N, CA, C and O atoms as CSV, one atom per row, in Angstrom:
chain,resi,resn,atom,element,x,y,z
A,1,UNK,N,N,6.778,19.599,2.077
A,1,UNK,CA,C,6.424,18.211,2.340
A,1,UNK,C,C,5.398,18.199,3.447
A,1,UNK,O,O,5.532,18.924,4.433
A,2,UNK,N,N,4.372,17.379,3.291
A,2,UNK,CA,C,3.353,17.313,4.324
A,2,UNK,C,C,3.686,16.236,5.350
A,2,UNK,O,O,4.563,15.397,5.144
A,3,UNK,N,N,2.963,16.287,6.450
A,3,UNK,CA,C,3.239,15.367,7.562
A,3,UNK,C,C,2.981,13.919,7.194
A,3,UNK,O,O,3.664,13.025,7.695
A,4,UNK,N,N,2.010,13.670,6.332
A,4,UNK,CA,C,1.709,12.296,5.941
A,4,UNK,C,C,2.904,11.644,5.247
A,4,UNK,O,O,3.218,10.484,5.515
A,5,UNK,N,N,3.564,12.373,4.369
A,5,UNK,CA,C,4.747,11.850,3.684
A,5,UNK,C,C,5.841,11.552,4.698
A,5,UNK,O,O,6.474,10.497,4.642
A,6,UNK,N,N,6.067,12.479,5.626
A,6,UNK,CA,C,7.079,12.287,6.665
A,6,UNK,C,C,6.766,11.047,7.498
A,6,UNK,O,O,7.651,10.235,7.766
A,7,UNK,N,N,5.520,10.905,7.902
A,7,UNK,CA,C,5.118,9.740,8.702
A,7,UNK,C,C,5.271,8.435,7.922
A,7,UNK,O,O,5.703,7.424,8.475
A,8,UNK,N,N,4.921,8.462,6.648
A,8,UNK,CA,C,5.067,7.257,5.827
A,8,UNK,C,C,6.535,6.863,5.702
A,8,UNK,O,O,6.884,5.697,5.888
A,9,UNK,N,N,7.389,7.827,5.389
A,9,UNK,CA,C,8.817,7.525,5.274
A,9,UNK,C,C,9.360,6.959,6.575
A,9,UNK,O,O,10.127,5.996,6.562
A,10,UNK,N,N,8.967,7.551,7.699
A,10,UNK,CA,C,9.408,7.053,9.009
A,10,UNK,C,C,8.934,5.615,9.216
A,10,UNK,O,O,9.712,4.757,9.636
A,11,UNK,N,N,7.665,5.353,8.923
A,11,UNK,CA,C,7.106,4.014,9.162
A,11,UNK,C,C,7.719,2.962,8.242
A,11,UNK,O,O,7.715,1.775,8.571
A,12,UNK,N,N,8.245,3.384,7.093
A,12,UNK,CA,C,8.879,2.463,6.148
A,12,UNK,C,C,10.369,2.300,6.426
A,12,UNK,O,O,11.069,1.602,5.691
A,13,UNK,N,N,10.858,2.952,7.499
A,13,UNK,CA,C,12.281,2.862,7.829
A,13,UNK,C,C,13.152,3.740,6.950
A,13,UNK,O,O,14.355,3.503,6.831
A,14,UNK,N,N,12.555,4.752,6.332
A,14,UNK,CA,C,13.274,5.629,5.404
A,14,UNK,C,C,13.252,7.078,5.881
A,14,UNK,O,O,13.278,8.008,5.075
A,15,UNK,N,N,13.204,7.258,7.191
A,15,UNK,CA,C,13.126,8.591,7.768
A,15,UNK,C,C,14.293,9.488,7.412
A,15,UNK,O,O,14.160,10.712,7.434
A,16,UNK,N,N,15.433,8.904,7.086
A,16,UNK,CA,C,16.600,9.710,6.718
A,16,UNK,C,C,16.379,10.479,5.406
A,16,UNK,O,O,17.163,11.368,5.075
A,17,UNK,N,N,15.334,10.147,4.667
A,17,UNK,CA,C,15.046,10.816,3.397
A,17,UNK,C,C,14.063,11.979,3.540
A,17,UNK,O,O,13.740,12.624,2.543
A,18,UNK,N,N,13.584,12.261,4.740
A,18,UNK,CA,C,12.580,13.322,4.897
A,18,UNK,C,C,13.122,14.684,4.462
A,18,UNK,O,O,12.408,15.455,3.822
A,19,UNK,N,N,14.366,14.986,4.800
A,19,UNK,CA,C,14.944,16.272,4.382
A,19,UNK,C,C,15.060,16.370,2.867
A,19,UNK,O,O,14.830,17.437,2.297
A,20,UNK,N,N,15.411,15.276,2.215
A,20,UNK,CA,C,15.506,15.260,0.752
A,20,UNK,C,C,14.132,15.498,0.119
A,20,UNK,O,O,14.008,16.242,-0.854
A,21,UNK,N,N,13.108,14.861,0.677
A,21,UNK,CA,C,11.752,15.059,0.167
A,21,UNK,C,C,11.314,16.504,0.394
A,21,UNK,O,O,10.686,17.110,-0.475
A,22,UNK,N,N,11.643,17.052,1.557
A,22,UNK,CA,C,11.302,18.442,1.858
A,22,UNK,C,C,12.019,19.384,0.888
A,22,UNK,O,O,11.406,20.311,0.359
A,23,UNK,N,N,13.299,19.154,0.657
A,23,UNK,CA,C,14.089,20.011,-0.244
A,23,UNK,C,C,13.558,19.975,-1.671
A,23,UNK,O,O,13.707,20.942,-2.418
A,24,UNK,N,N,12.936,18.859,-2.047
A,24,UNK,CA,C,12.387,18.723,-3.394
A,24,UNK,C,C,10.880,18.986,-3.448
A,24,UNK,O,O,10.233,18.718,-4.460
A,25,UNK,N,N,10.328,19.513,-2.350
A,25,UNK,CA,C,8.897,19.865,-2.266
A,25,UNK,C,C,7.983,18.707,-2.665
A,25,UNK,O,O,7.004,18.895,-3.388
A,26,UNK,N,N,8.312,17.524,-2.191
A,26,UNK,CA,C,7.505,16.345,-2.527
A,26,UNK,C,C,6.384,16.216,-1.508
A,26,UNK,O,O,6.621,15.935,-0.333
A,27,UNK,N,N,5.163,16.426,-1.978
A,27,UNK,CA,C,3.965,16.287,-1.159
A,27,UNK,C,C,3.403,14.877,-1.354
A,27,UNK,O,O,3.940,14.083,-2.127
A,28,UNK,N,N,2.329,14.583,-0.651
A,28,UNK,CA,C,1.687,13.282,-0.809
A,28,UNK,C,C,1.259,13.082,-2.268
A,28,UNK,O,O,1.470,12.014,-2.844
A,29,UNK,N,N,0.661,14.108,-2.850
A,29,UNK,CA,C,0.180,14.008,-4.230
A,29,UNK,C,C,1.327,13.773,-5.202
A,29,UNK,O,O,1.232,12.918,-6.083
A,30,UNK,N,N,2.407,14.525,-5.046
A,30,UNK,CA,C,3.534,14.324,-5.961
A,30,UNK,C,C,4.213,12.986,-5.710
A,30,UNK,O,O,4.701,12.358,-6.650
A,31,UNK,N,N,4.254,12.536,-4.448
A,31,UNK,CA,C,4.851,11.233,-4.156
A,31,UNK,C,C,4.086,10.115,-4.867
A,31,UNK,O,O,4.686,9.175,-5.388
A,32,UNK,N,N,2.765,10.228,-4.880
A,32,UNK,CA,C,1.948,9.201,-5.524
A,32,UNK,C,C,2.162,9.188,-7.039
A,32,UNK,O,O,1.825,8.206,-7.702
A,33,UNK,N,N,2.721,10.274,-7.592
A,33,UNK,CA,C,2.953,10.367,-9.028
A,33,UNK,C,C,4.397,10.101,-9.435
A,33,UNK,O,O,4.729,10.177,-10.618
A,34,UNK,N,N,5.255,9.790,-8.475
A,34,UNK,CA,C,6.660,9.561,-8.801
A,34,UNK,C,C,6.810,8.371,-9.745
A,34,UNK,O,O,6.162,7.338,-9.573
A,35,UNK,N,N,7.664,8.531,-10.730
A,35,UNK,CA,C,7.957,7.453,-11.663
A,35,UNK,C,C,9.274,6.787,-11.320
A,35,UNK,O,O,9.955,7.181,-10.373
A,36,UNK,N,N,9.620,5.795,-12.079
A,36,UNK,CA,C,10.836,5.013,-11.840
A,36,UNK,C,C,12.090,5.877,-11.861
A,36,UNK,O,O,12.971,5.713,-11.016
A,37,UNK,N,N,12.178,6.792,-12.815
A,37,UNK,CA,C,13.371,7.642,-12.926
A,37,UNK,C,C,13.521,8.544,-11.703
A,37,UNK,O,O,14.624,8.703,-11.181
A,38,UNK,N,N,12.420,9.134,-11.246
A,38,UNK,CA,C,12.478,10.005,-10.075
A,38,UNK,C,C,12.832,9.220,-8.814
A,38,UNK,O,O,13.608,9.689,-7.981
A,39,UNK,N,N,12.265,8.038,-8.682
A,39,UNK,CA,C,12.555,7.205,-7.513
A,39,UNK,C,C,14.025,6.799,-7.511
A,39,UNK,O,O,14.666,6.791,-6.460
A,40,UNK,N,N,14.556,6.466,-8.672
A,40,UNK,CA,C,15.970,6.094,-8.785
A,40,UNK,C,C,16.868,7.268,-8.378
A,40,UNK,O,O,17.904,7.075,-7.742
A,41,UNK,N,N,16.463,8.475,-8.748
A,41,UNK,CA,C,17.254,9.659,-8.405
A,41,UNK,C,C,17.187,9.955,-6.903
A,41,UNK,O,O,18.190,10.330,-6.296
A,42,UNK,N,N,16.015,9.786,-6.315
A,42,UNK,CA,C,15.853,10.057,-4.888
A,42,UNK,C,C,16.518,9.009,-4.001
A,42,UNK,O,O,17.025,9.332,-2.927
A,43,UNK,N,N,16.515,7.750,-4.453
A,43,UNK,CA,C,17.025,6.633,-3.652
A,43,UNK,C,C,18.175,5.945,-4.394
A,43,UNK,O,O,17.954,4.941,-5.070
A,44,UNK,N,N,19.389,6.468,-4.278
A,44,UNK,CA,C,20.514,5.859,-4.978
A,44,UNK,C,C,20.897,4.491,-4.400
A,44,UNK,O,O,21.532,3.689,-5.084
A,45,UNK,N,N,20.519,4.223,-3.158
A,45,UNK,CA,C,20.812,2.920,-2.542
A,45,UNK,C,C,19.694,1.956,-2.938
A,45,UNK,O,O,18.527,2.189,-2.623
A,46,UNK,N,N,20.052,0.889,-3.620
A,46,UNK,CA,C,19.060,-0.024,-4.172
A,46,UNK,C,C,18.118,-0.591,-3.119
A,46,UNK,O,O,16.913,-0.673,-3.356
A,47,UNK,N,N,18.635,-0.976,-1.979
A,47,UNK,CA,C,17.777,-1.538,-0.933
A,47,UNK,C,C,16.708,-0.552,-0.500
A,47,UNK,O,O,15.551,-0.931,-0.321
A,48,UNK,N,N,17.083,0.708,-0.330
A,48,UNK,CA,C,16.116,1.736,0.048
A,48,UNK,C,C,15.105,1.971,-1.064
A,48,UNK,O,O,13.918,2.178,-0.812
A,49,UNK,N,N,15.595,1.937,-2.296
A,49,UNK,CA,C,14.715,2.135,-3.454
A,49,UNK,C,C,13.679,1.017,-3.526
A,49,UNK,O,O,12.509,1.276,-3.808
A,50,UNK,N,N,14.093,-0.208,-3.279
A,50,UNK,CA,C,13.168,-1.346,-3.321
A,50,UNK,C,C,12.125,-1.216,-2.209
A,50,UNK,O,O,10.938,-1.445,-2.439
A,51,UNK,N,N,12.564,-0.853,-1.019
A,51,UNK,CA,C,11.631,-0.677,0.108
A,51,UNK,C,C,10.614,0.403,-0.221
A,51,UNK,O,O,9.414,0.213,-0.023
A,52,UNK,N,N,11.095,1.548,-0.728
A,52,UNK,CA,C,10.187,2.638,-1.066
A,52,UNK,C,C,9.210,2.215,-2.160
A,52,UNK,O,O,8.007,2.440,-2.031
A,53,UNK,N,N,9.708,1.611,-3.227
A,53,UNK,CA,C,8.856,1.220,-4.353
A,53,UNK,C,C,7.792,0.221,-3.919
A,53,UNK,O,O,6.630,0.349,-4.305
A,54,UNK,N,N,8.173,-0.771,-3.121
A,54,UNK,CA,C,7.212,-1.778,-2.657
A,54,UNK,C,C,6.108,-1.119,-1.824
A,54,UNK,O,O,4.926,-1.401,-2.016
A,55,UNK,N,N,6.505,-0.243,-0.900
A,55,UNK,CA,C,5.514,0.424,-0.054
A,55,UNK,C,C,4.653,1.399,-0.845
A,55,UNK,O,O,3.455,1.515,-0.587
A,56,UNK,N,N,5.244,2.098,-1.800
A,56,UNK,CA,C,4.473,3.011,-2.641
A,56,UNK,C,C,3.465,2.237,-3.488
A,56,UNK,O,O,2.318,2.663,-3.624
A,57,UNK,N,N,3.876,1.120,-4.051
A,57,UNK,CA,C,2.954,0.281,-4.826
A,57,UNK,C,C,1.795,-0.193,-3.958
A,57,UNK,O,O,0.640,-0.153,-4.382
A,58,UNK,N,N,2.102,-0.642,-2.741
A,58,UNK,CA,C,1.044,-1.075,-1.821
A,58,UNK,C,C,0.099,0.074,-1.504
A,58,UNK,O,O,-1.118,-0.108,-1.475
A,59,UNK,N,N,0.652,1.248,-1.266
A,59,UNK,CA,C,-0.156,2.419,-0.964
A,59,UNK,C,C,-1.045,2.787,-2.147
A,59,UNK,O,O,-2.217,3.119,-1.969
A,60,UNK,N,N,-0.498,2.730,-3.333
A,60,UNK,CA,C,-1.304,3.036,-4.525
A,60,UNK,C,C,-2.445,2.040,-4.678
A,60,UNK,O,O,-3.547,2.421,-5.071
A,61,UNK,N,N,-2.200,0.786,-4.379
A,61,UNK,CA,C,-3.235,-0.247,-4.516
A,61,UNK,C,C,-4.350,-0.082,-3.499
A,61,UNK,O,O,-5.520,-0.281,-3.826
A,62,UNK,N,N,-4.002,0.279,-2.268
A,62,UNK,CA,C,-5.060,0.383,-1.253
A,62,UNK,C,C,-5.763,1.725,-1.271
A,62,UNK,O,O,-6.814,1.867,-0.646
A,63,UNK,N,N,-5.226,2.706,-1.961
A,63,UNK,CA,C,-5.845,4.033,-2.007
A,63,UNK,C,C,-6.747,4.223,-3.218
A,63,UNK,O,O,-7.069,5.360,-3.564
A,64,UNK,N,N,-7.157,3.155,-3.864
A,64,UNK,CA,C,-8.089,3.282,-4.988
A,64,UNK,C,C,-9.431,3.743,-4.426
A,64,UNK,O,O,-9.851,3.234,-3.387
A,65,UNK,N,N,-10.110,4.673,-5.062
A,65,UNK,CA,C,-11.370,5.175,-4.528
A,65,UNK,C,C,-12.440,4.095,-4.462
A,65,UNK,O,O,-12.656,3.358,-5.424
A,66,UNK,N,N,-13.095,4.013,-3.334
A,66,UNK,CA,C,-14.238,3.127,-3.107
A,66,UNK,C,C,-13.925,1.645,-3.257
A,66,UNK,O,O,-14.838,0.845,-3.461
A,67,UNK,N,N,-12.657,1.263,-3.159
A,67,UNK,CA,C,-12.312,-0.154,-3.261
A,67,UNK,C,C,-11.410,-0.519,-2.090
A,67,UNK,O,O,-10.362,0.095,-1.890
A,68,UNK,N,N,-11.815,-1.513,-1.326
A,68,UNK,CA,C,-11.005,-2.053,-0.241
A,68,UNK,C,C,-10.744,-3.516,-0.556
A,68,UNK,O,O,-11.604,-4.194,-1.119
A,69,UNK,N,N,-9.588,-3.997,-0.203
A,69,UNK,CA,C,-9.250,-5.392,-0.454
A,69,UNK,C,C,-8.997,-6.062,0.887
A,69,UNK,O,O,-8.170,-5.602,1.674
A,70,UNK,N,N,-9.709,-7.145,1.139
A,70,UNK,CA,C,-9.531,-7.921,2.353
A,70,UNK,C,C,-9.079,-9.313,1.966
A,70,UNK,O,O,-9.690,-9.947,1.106
A,71,UNK,N,N,-8.038,-9.784,2.577
A,71,UNK,CA,C,-7.607,-11.150,2.338
A,71,UNK,C,C,-7.776,-11.917,3.629
A,71,UNK,O,O,-7.199,-11.556,4.655
A,72,UNK,N,N,-8.571,-12.982,3.581
A,72,UNK,CA,C,-8.806,-13.768,4.786
A,72,UNK,C,C,-7.753,-14.856,4.879
A,72,UNK,O,O,-7.361,-15.432,3.864
A,73,UNK,N,N,-7.293,-15.140,6.087
A,73,UNK,CA,C,-6.333,-16.241,6.250
A,73,UNK,C,C,-7.053,-17.577,6.146
A,73,UNK,O,O,-8.283,-17.634,6.147
A,74,UNK,N,N,-6.282,-18.641,6.059
A,74,UNK,CA,C,-6.888,-19.964,6.117
A,74,UNK,C,C,-7.559,-20.114,7.474
A,74,UNK,O,O,-6.942,-19.837,8.503
A,75,UNK,N,N,-8.801,-20.544,7.489
A,75,UNK,CA,C,-9.521,-20.708,8.737
A,75,UNK,C,C,-9.984,-22.150,8.863
A,75,UNK,O,O,-10.086,-22.874,7.873
A,76,UNK,N,N,-10.262,-22.549,10.086
A,76,UNK,CA,C,-10.712,-23.906,10.340
A,76,UNK,C,C,-12.169,-23.860,10.800
A,76,UNK,O,O,-12.500,-23.184,11.774
A,77,UNK,N,N,-13.031,-24.582,10.094
A,77,UNK,CA,C,-14.441,-24.650,10.429
A,77,UNK,C,C,-14.784,-26.115,10.628
A,77,UNK,O,O,-14.672,-26.920,9.704
A,78,UNK,N,N,-15.203,-26.456,11.843
A,78,UNK,CA,C,-15.573,-27.842,12.125
A,78,UNK,C,C,-14.440,-28.816,11.885
A,78,UNK,O,O,-14.678,-29.955,11.484
A,79,UNK,N,N,-13.198,-28.385,12.126
A,79,UNK,CA,C,-12.047,-29.240,11.959
A,79,UNK,C,C,-11.508,-29.295,10.537
A,79,UNK,O,O,-10.478,-29.925,10.295
A,80,UNK,N,N,-12.180,-28.651,9.596
A,80,UNK,CA,C,-11.747,-28.648,8.207
A,80,UNK,C,C,-11.181,-27.278,7.847
A,80,UNK,O,O,-11.718,-26.245,8.247
A,81,UNK,N,N,-10.116,-27.287,7.106
A,81,UNK,CA,C,-9.479,-26.032,6.709
A,81,UNK,C,C,-10.184,-25.444,5.503
A,81,UNK,O,O,-10.365,-26.105,4.481
A,82,UNK,N,N,-10.576,-24.194,5.642
A,82,UNK,CA,C,-11.155,-23.456,4.528
A,82,UNK,C,C,-10.032,-22.662,3.873
A,82,UNK,O,O,-9.196,-22.097,4.580
A,83,UNK,N,N,-9.988,-22.602,2.552
A,83,UNK,CA,C,-8.908,-21.852,1.886
A,83,UNK,C,C,-9.061,-20.352,2.116
A,83,UNK,O,O,-10.150,-19.854,2.401
A,84,UNK,N,N,-7.946,-19.653,1.986
A,84,UNK,CA,C,-8.005,-18.196,2.098
A,84,UNK,C,C,-8.677,-17.628,0.861
A,84,UNK,O,O,-8.633,-18.229,-0.212
A,85,UNK,N,N,-9.288,-16.484,1.015
A,85,UNK,CA,C,-9.972,-15.812,-0.089
A,85,UNK,C,C,-9.605,-14.346,-0.078
A,85,UNK,O,O,-9.219,-13.798,0.954
A,86,UNK,N,N,-9.725,-13.727,-1.208
A,86,UNK,CA,C,-9.558,-12.288,-1.310
A,86,UNK,C,C,-10.910,-11.705,-1.665
A,86,UNK,O,O,-11.553,-12.140,-2.621
A,87,UNK,N,N,-11.342,-10.713,-0.890
A,87,UNK,CA,C,-12.625,-10.064,-1.102
A,87,UNK,C,C,-12.400,-8.617,-1.498
A,87,UNK,O,O,-11.527,-7.945,-0.949
A,88,UNK,N,N,-13.174,-8.146,-2.433
A,88,UNK,CA,C,-13.126,-6.769,-2.862
A,88,UNK,C,C,-14.428,-6.099,-2.456
A,88,UNK,O,O,-15.509,-6.550,-2.835
A,89,UNK,N,N,-14.325,-5.030,-1.690
A,89,UNK,CA,C,-15.504,-4.296,-1.273
A,89,UNK,C,C,-15.516,-2.988,-2.038
A,89,UNK,O,O,-14.638,-2.143,-1.866
A,90,UNK,N,N,-16.518,-2.831,-2.880
A,90,UNK,CA,C,-16.610,-1.634,-3.726
A,90,UNK,C,C,-18.008,-1.056,-3.606
A,90,UNK,O,O,-18.995,-1.719,-3.925
A,91,UNK,N,N,-18.083,0.181,-3.146
A,91,UNK,CA,C,-19.369,0.870,-2.997
A,91,UNK,C,C,-20.365,0.062,-2.172
A,91,UNK,O,O,-21.559,0.043,-2.473
A,92,UNK,N,N,-19.872,-0.600,-1.136
A,92,UNK,CA,C,-20.743,-1.321,-0.222
A,92,UNK,C,C,-21.087,-2.736,-0.647
A,92,UNK,O,O,-21.771,-3.436,0.099
A,93,UNK,N,N,-20.648,-3.184,-1.802
A,93,UNK,CA,C,-20.932,-4.535,-2.273
A,93,UNK,C,C,-19.686,-5.400,-2.140
A,93,UNK,O,O,-18.568,-4.942,-2.378
A,94,UNK,N,N,-19.890,-6.642,-1.760
A,94,UNK,CA,C,-18.779,-7.564,-1.605
A,94,UNK,C,C,-18.660,-8.408,-2.851
A,94,UNK,O,O,-19.632,-9.012,-3.305
A,95,UNK,N,N,-17.453,-8.446,-3.403
A,95,UNK,CA,C,-17.201,-9.256,-4.587
A,95,UNK,C,C,-16.058,-10.204,-4.278
A,95,UNK,O,O,-15.076,-9.804,-3.654
A,96,UNK,N,N,-16.166,-11.434,-4.698
A,96,UNK,CA,C,-15.050,-12.366,-4.580
A,96,UNK,C,C,-15.162,-13.367,-5.716
A,96,UNK,O,O,-16.034,-13.259,-6.578
A,97,UNK,N,N,-14.266,-14.338,-5.701
A,97,UNK,CA,C,-14.266,-15.303,-6.793
A,97,UNK,C,C,-14.954,-16.605,-6.416
A,97,UNK,O,O,-14.748,-17.625,-7.074
A,98,UNK,N,N,-15.771,-16.585,-5.365
A,98,UNK,CA,C,-16.515,-17.775,-4.952
A,98,UNK,C,C,-17.964,-17.394,-4.699
A,98,UNK,O,O,-18.363,-16.248,-4.906
A,99,UNK,N,N,-18.733,-18.350,-4.256
A,99,UNK,CA,C,-20.142,-18.093,-3.939
A,99,UNK,C,C,-20.337,-17.771,-2.463
A,99,UNK,O,O,-21.471,-17.700,-1.989
A,100,UNK,N,N,-19.249,-17.578,-1.736
A,100,UNK,CA,C,-19.330,-17.320,-0.299
A,100,UNK,C,C,-19.923,-15.941,-0.045
A,100,UNK,O,O,-19.804,-15.033,-0.868
A,101,UNK,N,N,-20.557,-15.808,1.101
A,101,UNK,CA,C,-21.121,-14.534,1.520
A,101,UNK,C,C,-20.326,-14.043,2.706
A,101,UNK,O,O,-20.066,-14.802,3.639
A,102,UNK,N,N,-19.939,-12.786,2.683
A,102,UNK,CA,C,-19.161,-12.190,3.760
A,102,UNK,C,C,-20.041,-11.213,4.492
A,102,UNK,O,O,-20.585,-10.291,3.883
A,103,UNK,N,N,-20.193,-11.397,5.804
A,103,UNK,CA,C,-21.010,-10.489,6.620
A,103,UNK,C,C,-20.101,-9.600,7.440
A,103,UNK,O,O,-19.062,-10.044,7.929
A,104,UNK,N,N,-20.490,-8.342,7.592
A,104,UNK,CA,C,-19.715,-7.387,8.391
A,104,UNK,C,C,-20.432,-7.144,9.684
A,104,UNK,O,O,-19.959,-6.369,10.516
C-alpha cells in the first residue's frame, strides 16, 4: 500500500482500514479500480462503506485528466444575487453553461 492511500483513508476517517488495505496489497491504482463487490468485502460496516464509496467517487471525478471542475457559490454583485455556476476547465479553456467569462 502506498502512502497516498494511507493518507486518504486517514483523511476520510477510515484509518482503521489501513492494515487491511496493506494486507491486500491495495495501491492507489488498484483502489481506483475497486468495484462494488470488492468494496463490500473490504467494508462490512455499511456506514464505512458509504463513506469510502462517496469519497472514492469524488476522487474519481476530480482525477479526470486535464479536467478541473469549479463550482462558484452564490455571489452578490451590486446588491443583486448572482446564481452559482459550475465551470469546467479543460486544456486551458473554460466551459460553462452560460455566456459568462471566467478570468483567472
